[in-house]
C-alpha positions, 0 to 999 in steps of 0.5 A: 865492706864499704867503710866511712870515717867520721872525724868527730870534734867538739865544735866551737862558737868561735869563727874558724875554730873548727877548721882544724877538724875539717882540714884533718878530715880532708887530709885523711880522705886524700891520703887514706884511700877511704872514699867517705871521710866526713867531719862532725861536731858534738856542739855549737855547729854542724854537721852533728854526729847524727847528720854525718851518720845519716849521710854515710847511710845514704851512701850505703856504707856498712861500717862507720869508724868514728875517730874522736878528735879530742886530747883528753878522755873527758865527759864527751869521750867517756859518756857523750860519744858512747851514748850517741853511738849506742843510740845510732846502733839501736836505730841502725842495727845492721850498721857496724859502728866502731869508735877508735880511741881519742886522738890524744891517747895516740902514742905519737902525741909525745912526738908531736909535742917534741916536734913543736918544741923543736920548732919553737927553739928555732924561732927568734923571739925577743923577751917582752922587756927588750920589746918595750925598750925598742918601742 
């Protein structure tokens, strides 16, 4: 079954803020063996989830796996994404659309936080008072 993956981020008005989702999609494509890995954004920028789904359909996929690139299960995860998926399923009843859990719910999040803390411990940062005294 030809499967596409869509990494679905929030989207931002800030220039460059969406680069993480784009980078992650590219890395997943390179390392996953999936021929089609796309990114999409719910707000502020393109491609929209609808654009990404239509693009996948043009590439004759039978299944789309949507990965919500969100840290919390807020309104987008609990309401907006299910609504857009329901709409897409109605428009394309022969297409299998699966939504994974949101990224922040993954058990590796605690390990990621631990890694970031360890990395921060290796950095040498002067307290603000010392910086003022040097200046």
